[in-house]
Structure formats: structure tokens, C-alpha cells
MARRO-149603 format. One record per residue (C-alpha): residue number from 1; x, y, z. Coordinates in Angstrom, 1 decimal. Example, Ala and Ser with C-alpha at 12.3 -4.5 7.8 and 13.67 -1.06 7.14 Angstrom:
BEGIN
<node 1 <12.3 -4.5 7.8>>
<node 2 <13.7 -1.1 7.1>>
***
This chain:
BEGIN
<node 1 <42.9 -23.5 -13.9>>
<node 2 <45.2 -26.4 -14.4>>
<node 3 <44.1 -29.9 -15.1>>
<node 4 <40.3 -30.3 -15.8>>
<node 5 <38.5 -31.6 -12.8>>
<node 6 <36.8 -35.1 -12.9>>
<node 7 <34.4 -34.5 -10.1>>
<node 8 <32.6 -31.2 -9.5>>
<node 9 <30.3 -30.0 -6.8>>
<node 10 <28.0 -27.1 -7.8>>
<node 11 <26.7 -25.3 -4.8>>
<node 12 <23.5 -23.4 -5.6>>
<node 13 <20.0 -24.2 -6.8>>
<node 14 <19.0 -21.2 -9.0>>
<node 15 <18.2 -22.1 -12.6>>
<node 16 <21.7 -20.9 -13.6>>
<node 17 <23.3 -23.2 -11.1>>
<node 18 <21.3 -26.2 -12.3>>
<node 19 <21.9 -25.5 -16.0>>
<node 20 <25.6 -25.1 -15.3>>
<node 21 <25.6 -28.4 -13.4>>
<node 22 <23.8 -30.1 -16.3>>
<node 23 <26.3 -28.7 -18.9>>
<node 24 <29.2 -30.0 -16.9>>
<node 25 <27.6 -33.4 -16.7>>
<node 26 <26.0 -33.8 -20.1>>
<node 27 <28.4 -31.9 -22.4>>
<node 28 <31.7 -32.3 -20.5>>
<node 29 <31.2 -35.8 -19.1>>
<node 30 <32.0 -35.0 -15.5>>
<node 31 <30.5 -36.5 -12.3>>
<node 32 <28.5 -33.6 -10.9>>
<node 33 <27.0 -33.1 -7.4>>
<node 34 <24.5 -30.3 -6.8>>
<node 35 <24.6 -29.0 -3.2>>
<node 36 <21.4 -27.4 -1.9>>
<node 37 <17.7 -27.9 -1.6>>
<node 38 <15.7 -29.0 -4.6>>
<node 39 <13.6 -26.2 -6.1>>
<node 40 <9.9 -26.5 -5.7>>
<node 41 <7.1 -25.3 -8.0>>
<node 42 <5.3 -24.1 -4.8>>
<node 43 <8.1 -21.8 -3.7>>
<node 44 <8.3 -18.1 -4.5>>
<node 45 <10.7 -18.2 -7.5>>
<node 46 <13.9 -16.4 -8.0>>
<node 47 <14.1 -13.8 -10.8>>
<node 48 <13.8 -15.1 -14.3>>
<node 49 <16.5 -15.3 -16.9>>
<node 50 <16.3 -13.6 -20.4>>
<node 51 <18.1 -14.1 -23.7>>
<node 52 <18.7 -10.3 -23.9>>
<node 53 <18.7 -7.6 -21.2>>
<node 54 <20.4 -4.2 -20.9>>
<node 55 <24.2 -4.3 -20.8>>
<node 56 <26.7 -1.8 -22.1>>
<node 57 <29.7 -4.0 -22.9>>
<node 58 <29.5 -5.3 -26.5>>
<node 59 <31.5 -8.4 -25.6>>
<node 60 <28.9 -9.5 -23.0>>
<node 61 <26.0 -9.1 -25.3>>
<node 62 <27.8 -10.8 -28.2>>
<node 63 <28.6 -13.9 -26.0>>
<node 64 <25.0 -14.0 -24.7>>
<node 65 <23.5 -13.8 -28.1>>
<node 66 <25.9 -16.3 -29.5>>
<node 67 <25.2 -19.0 -26.9>>
<node 68 <21.9 -18.1 -25.4>>
<node 69 <19.4 -19.1 -28.1>>
<node 70 <20.7 -22.7 -28.4>>
<node 71 <20.9 -23.0 -24.6>>
<node 72 <17.3 -21.9 -24.1>>
<node 73 <16.1 -24.2 -26.9>>
<node 74 <17.8 -27.1 -25.1>>
<node 75 <16.1 -26.2 -21.9>>
<node 76 <12.8 -25.9 -23.8>>
<node 77 <13.1 -29.5 -24.9>>
<node 78 <13.5 -30.6 -21.3>>
<node 79 <11.0 -28.2 -19.7>>
<node 80 <8.6 -26.8 -22.4>>
<node 81 <6.6 -24.8 -19.9>>
<node 82 <9.7 -23.0 -18.7>>
<node 83 <10.5 -21.2 -21.9>>
<node 84 <8.4 -18.5 -23.7>>
<node 85 <8.9 -15.5 -26.0>>
<node 86 <7.9 -12.1 -24.6>>
<node 87 <8.7 -8.4 -24.8>>
<node 88 <10.6 -6.9 -21.9>>
<node 89 <10.0 -3.4 -20.7>>
<node 90 <12.9 -1.6 -19.1>>
<node 91 <12.5 1.8 -17.3>>
<node 92 <15.5 4.1 -16.7>>
<node 93 <14.3 6.5 -14.0>>
<node 94 <17.5 8.5 -13.6>>
<node 95 <19.8 10.4 -16.0>>
<node 96 <22.5 7.9 -15.4>>
<node 97 <20.3 5.0 -16.4>>
<node 98 <18.8 6.9 -19.3>>
<node 99 <22.3 7.2 -20.7>>
<node 100 <23.0 3.5 -20.1>>
<node 101 <19.7 2.6 -21.9>>
<node 102 <20.5 4.8 -24.8>>
<node 103 <23.9 3.1 -25.2>>
<node 104 <22.3 -0.3 -24.9>>
<node 105 <19.7 0.5 -27.5>>
<node 106 <22.3 1.4 -30.1>>
<node 107 <24.4 -1.6 -29.1>>
<node 108 <21.5 -4.1 -29.3>>
<node 109 <20.3 -2.7 -32.6>>
<node 110 <23.7 -3.3 -34.1>>
<node 111 <23.4 -7.0 -33.1>>
<node 112 <20.0 -7.2 -34.9>>
<node 113 <17.7 -6.9 -31.8>>
<node 114 <14.6 -4.9 -32.0>>
<node 115 <14.5 -2.3 -29.2>>
<node 116 <12.0 0.5 -29.2>>
<node 117 <11.2 3.6 -27.1>>
<node 118 <7.9 3.6 -25.3>>
<node 119 <5.8 6.5 -23.9>>
<node 120 <6.6 6.8 -20.2>>
<node 121 <4.0 8.0 -17.7>>
<node 122 <5.6 10.9 -15.7>>
<node 123 <8.6 11.2 -18.1>>
<node 124 <11.8 9.3 -18.2>>
<node 125 <12.7 6.6 -20.7>>
<node 126 <11.2 3.1 -21.3>>
<node 127 <12.6 0.7 -23.8>>
<node 128 <10.7 -2.3 -25.1>>
<node 129 <13.0 -5.2 -26.0>>
<node 130 <11.0 -7.2 -28.6>>
<node 131 <10.8 -11.0 -28.7>>
<node 132 <13.1 -11.9 -25.9>>
<node 133 <13.2 -15.5 -24.6>>
<node 134 <12.4 -15.8 -20.9>>
<node 135 <13.2 -18.8 -18.6>>
<node 136 <10.7 -19.2 -15.8>>
<node 137 <12.2 -20.7 -12.6>>
<node 138 <8.8 -22.1 -11.6>>
<node 139 <8.4 -23.8 -15.0>>
<node 140 <11.9 -25.4 -14.7>>
<node 141 <11.4 -26.6 -11.1>>
<node 142 <8.8 -29.2 -12.0>>
<node 143 <11.2 -31.0 -14.4>>
<node 144 <14.4 -30.8 -12.3>>
<node 145 <14.2 -34.2 -10.6>>
<node 146 <13.8 -36.3 -13.8>>
<node 147 <16.2 -34.2 -15.7>>
<node 148 <18.9 -34.5 -13.1>>
<node 149 <18.6 -38.3 -13.0>>
<node 150 <18.9 -38.5 -16.8>>
<node 151 <22.2 -36.5 -17.0>>
<node 152 <23.6 -38.3 -13.9>>
<node 153 <23.6 -35.5 -11.4>>
<node 154 <23.6 -36.4 -7.7>>
<node 155 <21.8 -34.2 -5.3>>
<node 156 <23.2 -33.3 -1.9>>
<node 157 <20.5 -31.7 0.2>>
<node 158 <22.2 -32.4 3.6>>
<node 159 <24.9 -29.7 3.7>>
<node 160 <26.3 -31.3 6.9>>
<node 161 <27.9 -34.0 4.8>>
<node 162 <29.7 -31.4 2.7>>
<node 163 <32.7 -29.3 3.5>>
<node 164 <34.7 -26.8 1.3>>
<node 165 <38.4 -26.3 1.1>>
<node 166 <40.3 -23.2 0.1>>
<node 167 <42.3 -25.1 -2.5>>
<node 168 <39.1 -25.5 -4.5>>
<node 169 <38.3 -29.1 -3.6>>
<node 170 <35.6 -30.3 -1.3>>
<node 171 <34.9 -33.3 1.0>>
<node 172 <31.6 -35.0 0.5>>
<node 173 <30.8 -37.8 3.0>>
<node 174 <34.5 -38.7 3.2>>
<node 175 <34.9 -38.6 -0.6>>
<node 176 <37.2 -36.0 -2.3>>
<node 177 <35.6 -33.7 -4.9>>
<node 178 <38.1 -32.1 -7.4>>
<node 179 <36.4 -28.8 -7.9>>
<node 180 <33.9 -26.7 -5.9>>
<node 181 <31.8 -24.2 -7.9>>
<node 182 <29.8 -21.6 -6.0>>
<node 183 <27.2 -20.8 -8.5>>
<node 184 <24.7 -18.5 -6.8>>
<node 185 <24.8 -15.7 -4.3>>
<node 186 <23.4 -17.8 -1.4>>
<node 187 <26.2 -20.4 -1.9>>
<node 188 <28.9 -17.6 -2.1>>
<node 189 <27.7 -16.1 1.1>>
<node 190 <27.6 -19.4 2.8>>
<node 191 <30.9 -20.9 1.7>>
<node 192 <33.3 -18.1 0.7>>
<node 193 <35.5 -16.1 3.0>>
<node 194 <34.0 -12.7 4.1>>
<node 195 <37.1 -10.8 3.1>>
<node 196 <36.8 -12.1 -0.5>>
<node 197 <33.1 -11.2 -0.6>>
<node 198 <33.8 -7.7 0.6>>
<node 199 <36.3 -7.1 -2.1>>
<node 200 <33.9 -8.3 -4.8>>
<node 201 <30.7 -6.6 -3.9>>
<node 202 <28.0 -5.5 -1.5>>
<node 203 <25.5 -7.8 0.2>>
<node 204 <21.9 -6.7 -0.2>>
<node 205 <18.5 -7.9 0.9>>
<node 206 <15.8 -8.8 -1.7>>
<node 207 <12.1 -9.4 -1.1>>
<node 208 <10.1 -11.5 -3.5>>
<node 209 <6.3 -11.7 -3.6>>
<node 210 <3.7 -13.6 -5.5>>
<node 211 <0.7 -11.4 -6.3>>
<node 212 <-2.8 -12.8 -7.1>>
<node 213 <-4.5 -12.7 -10.5>>
<node 214 <-6.0 -9.4 -11.6>>
<node 215 <-2.8 -7.4 -11.1>>
<node 216 <-2.9 -5.8 -14.5>>
<node 217 <0.8 -6.2 -15.4>>
<node 218 <0.9 -7.6 -18.9>>
<node 219 <4.7 -7.8 -19.6>>
<node 220 <7.9 -8.4 -17.6>>
<node 221 <9.2 -5.0 -16.6>>
<node 222 <12.4 -3.9 -14.9>>
<node 223 <13.1 -0.6 -13.2>>
<node 224 <16.9 0.0 -13.4>>
<node 225 <16.9 2.9 -10.9>>
<node 226 <15.9 0.6 -8.0>>
<node 227 <16.1 -2.9 -9.5>>
<node 228 <12.4 -3.7 -9.1>>
<node 229 <11.2 -6.5 -11.4>>
<node 230 <7.6 -7.5 -12.3>>
<node 231 <7.3 -11.0 -13.9>>
<node 232 <3.9 -12.2 -15.0>>
<node 233 <3.6 -15.9 -14.6>>
<node 234 <1.7 -18.4 -16.9>>
<node 235 <-0.9 -19.1 -14.2>>
<node 236 <-1.9 -15.5 -14.1>>
<node 237 <-0.1 -14.6 -10.9>>
<node 238 <2.7 -12.0 -10.7>>
<node 239 <6.2 -12.5 -9.3>>
<node 240 <7.7 -9.3 -7.8>>
<node 241 <11.3 -8.7 -6.9>>
<node 242 <12.5 -5.6 -5.1>>
<node 243 <15.5 -4.4 -3.1>>
<node 244 <14.7 -4.4 0.6>>
<node 245 <18.1 -3.5 2.1>>
<node 246 <16.7 -0.4 3.6>>
<node 247 <13.2 -1.9 4.3>>
<node 248 <11.6 0.1 1.5>>
<node 249 <10.7 -2.8 -0.9>>
<node 250 <6.9 -2.0 -0.7>>
<node 251 <7.5 1.7 -1.5>>
<node 252 <9.6 0.7 -4.5>>
<node 253 <7.0 -1.7 -5.8>>
<node 254 <4.2 0.9 -5.5>>
<node 255 <6.3 3.5 -7.4>>
<node 256 <7.2 1.0 -10.2>>
<node 257 <3.6 -0.4 -10.8>>
<node 258 <2.0 0.7 -14.1>>
<node 259 <-0.9 3.1 -13.7>>
<node 260 <-4.0 1.3 -12.7>>
<node 261 <-2.3 -1.9 -11.6>>
<node 262 <-3.4 -3.4 -8.3>>
<node 263 <-1.5 -6.2 -6.5>>
<node 264 <-2.8 -8.4 -3.8>>
<node 265 <0.2 -10.2 -2.3>>
<node 266 <-0.3 -13.9 -1.5>>
<node 267 <3.2 -15.1 -0.6>>
<node 268 <6.6 -13.6 0.1>>
<node 269 <10.2 -14.7 0.6>>
<node 270 <13.4 -12.8 1.6>>
<node 271 <16.7 -13.5 -0.1>>
<node 272 <20.2 -12.1 0.0>>
<node 273 <22.1 -11.0 -3.2>>
<node 274 <25.6 -9.9 -4.0>>
<node 275 <26.0 -6.8 -6.1>>
<node 276 <29.5 -6.5 -7.6>>
<node 277 <31.2 -3.2 -7.0>>
<node 278 <31.5 -2.4 -10.7>>
<node 279 <28.2 -4.0 -11.8>>
<node 280 <30.0 -6.5 -14.0>>
<node 281 <30.0 -10.3 -13.7>>
<node 282 <32.6 -12.1 -11.6>>
<node 283 <33.8 -15.5 -12.9>>
<node 284 <36.8 -17.6 -11.9>>
<node 285 <38.9 -18.2 -8.9>>
<node 286 <39.8 -15.4 -6.4>>
<node 287 <43.4 -14.7 -5.2>>
<node 288 <44.7 -17.3 -2.7>>
<node 289 <41.8 -19.6 -3.4>>
<node 290 <40.9 -22.2 -6.0>>
<node 291 <37.2 -22.2 -5.4>>
<node 292 <35.4 -21.2 -8.6>>
<node 293 <32.8 -18.5 -8.2>>
<node 294 <30.2 -16.9 -10.4>>
<node 295 <28.4 -13.7 -9.4>>
<node 296 <26.7 -10.6 -11.1>>
<node 297 <25.7 -12.4 -14.3>>
<node 298 <22.2 -11.0 -13.9>>
<node 299 <19.3 -12.1 -16.2>>
<node 300 <21.9 -13.2 -18.8>>
<node 301 <23.2 -15.9 -16.5>>
<node 302 <21.6 -18.9 -18.4>>
<node 303 <22.5 -17.5 -21.8>>
<node 304 <26.2 -17.3 -20.6>>
<node 305 <26.2 -20.7 -18.9>>
<node 306 <27.9 -22.6 -21.8>>
<node 307 <30.8 -20.0 -21.7>>
<node 308 <31.2 -20.5 -17.9>>
<node 309 <31.1 -24.3 -18.2>>
<node 310 <33.9 -24.2 -20.8>>
<node 311 <35.9 -21.9 -18.6>>
<node 312 <35.6 -24.2 -15.6>>
<node 313 <36.8 -27.1 -17.8>>
<node 314 <39.7 -25.1 -19.3>>
<node 315 <38.1 -25.2 -22.7>>
<node 316 <37.4 -21.5 -23.1>>
<node 317 <39.7 -20.1 -25.8>>
<node 318 <40.2 -16.8 -27.6>>
<node 319 <37.3 -14.4 -27.1>>
<node 320 <35.6 -16.4 -24.4>>
<node 321 <38.8 -16.8 -22.4>>
<node 322 <39.6 -13.1 -22.7>>
<node 323 <36.1 -12.2 -21.5>>
<node 324 <36.3 -14.5 -18.5>>
<node 325 <39.9 -13.4 -17.7>>
<node 326 <38.9 -9.7 -17.6>>
<node 327 <36.1 -10.5 -15.1>>
<node 328 <38.2 -12.5 -12.6>>
<node 329 <37.4 -12.1 -8.9>>
<node 330 <40.7 -10.4 -8.1>>
<node 331 <40.4 -7.6 -10.6>>
<node 332 <40.6 -3.9 -9.5>>
<node 333 <37.0 -2.7 -9.1>>
<node 334 <37.8 1.0 -8.8>>
<node 335 <38.0 2.4 -12.3>>
<node 336 <37.1 -1.0 -13.7>>
<node 337 <37.5 -1.5 -17.4>>
<node 338 <34.6 -3.9 -17.6>>
<node 339 <32.1 -1.9 -15.4>>
<node 340 <28.5 -2.4 -16.2>>
<node 341 <25.2 -0.7 -15.5>>
<node 342 <25.1 -0.3 -11.7>>
<node 343 <22.7 -2.7 -10.1>>
<node 344 <19.7 -0.9 -8.7>>
<node 345 <21.4 2.3 -7.4>>
<node 346 <23.2 4.8 -9.7>>
<node 347 <26.9 5.4 -8.7>>
***
């Protein structure tokens, strides 16, 4: 990427965006601006992050397991109520996803993770990933303001004072910023050229709910066939995330609920997301642009944040540099050599 930037604007306010901004400021000594609204504990949260979730590329799981535990421990010191250990249930639902889960189980076991098959109502495959670390966006939101001040991050909530340039720099209130990083899907869709987005992936609509107590869902659970995620929160409520591109989010939720579970929805929020064409992460700068983008990291996003921070700073070497280089935005998506489990819909 050339000379390491001295000032960086990170556009995006998901937990990954904020963690990445914090690493660039605290570990790499850069002046960092976060562009976007501050997260609120009262908002319907984005999906959580986990230390381990299903992937089929050994290199991705190896990097996440190498950097994730320390990263999540660090967050736990800042926001103790944001981190907890939990089992994660993953349901296949299609032959394609059953094959992917079988591959993941053997892969994860080889790296010392405990992954067990569960009995599935109505057939299919369910895996229980034991003792995963979960990052709650709601738990992190309450600590963001104080933490950002401690590491020297400046917040830019008024996007009208900010403009992006194709050469990777930005203008903030008349001041030049060396490097722009688009660190979540909303930022990519707002600031990146549509032609680049179309080459990278598909834009989809998500619907998120908060369900009242008494829902009967004990553990986080993910349905690979349609991407539906149930995330029990510490206050007893339930966060639900489902694809709503075709308007069928409620049907997907009903089909994925455990037997006997009842949800009474108290709040909802629509979001857009970007699914990469090959299901794999996208990191780096696209052709004919120097804007740094990250997409498709999935629930391993925070675990991989230290790798991404080093890549932005030109400090990723060896295995890390190779992993990032193979997942550059300009790669050929058809017949991709790094293709991952398809997000939501089987290919």
C-alpha cells in the first residue's frame, strides 16, 4: 500500500469498525477519525462477533484462532459486559451446507476446538461449537464513548463535513486525511463506486428484531441455509437477524425457531448488507482506487481485526500478507480459490 498513513478515517460504526479504529490508534499510533453515528445501547444491535464460526479455509480459521482470543480479552478489559463464553449452534439445512459443516468440523477439531453433532428436529445436521467467545454489540456500545476518548479517536457524526477521494484520501472539514477505510457494509454502500460494489458482491436487505423475554431460545444459533441468527442477550431478550431481500424474513424466523419457542417482537430495524460473490472476505484496495475496504468477514470480523490493522499499516508479513493478498477486492470471483461457505443461499 506504499508509505504507512499518518491520519486515518474509519467509516463505519459496527463493533469491528470501532475495534479496527482502536487498534490503528492504540497499537499503531495513528490519528484516527471514526465517521458515523455513535452506537447506542438502546438501538437494535447488529449481529454479534464470535471467536470461532464455520469456515472451510484452514488459513482463515488459523488466523482467527491465533489473534482472536487476545483481541477479545482486550475488549473484555474495556467492556466486561460485552464478552461472554457460550456454545454456538449451527444448523445446515441443505446438502451443500451439510457438506460444508462436515468439513468445518474436521478442520476445527484439528485446531483443538470442540465441535459436536446434535440431534436435529426434522432431520438435517446441527453442530454445537463448544466454549466460543461472543462479543455483544449492545454490551460494547455503553463503553464506546469513554474508550474512544482514552485512545484518542475523534468522532465525526456530521458526514457533510467529510468527503472521500478515489485516491484513498479524504477531506474532513478542509483537512486532508491520508487514508480512508470503509469498514462496514453501510459505509461501503455509501462511499464506494457502484461498479466496484457490483464486482465484489450482492446487496441484500436484512431485518433485525428484539424479542421480549420468554422466547425460549437458550443459545446463539445460526441457520446456514438462510442466514437466520438468534442471539440471546444478557437482559433476557432475544436479538434476531434474518435476510429480508425477498420480504420473507418472518417466514425464515418462524422456520428456524426451536420447537416450542415463542417470540414477541418489541423492536425492529432494517439494514443492508453486502454478500461477496464467493462468500470469502474482501480486504484491501480495489483496482483504480486506493480506498481500503473490508467486507465479508462475517462473525470472525473482530477476531481478524489485528490482521486487518497490520495490513492497512503495511506491517502484515508472511502468512498474514498472503492471506490478505489472496482476498483483494480485484480478485476473480468466478472459480475463486478462496471461496467460502455461501452466505445464506447455497450456490
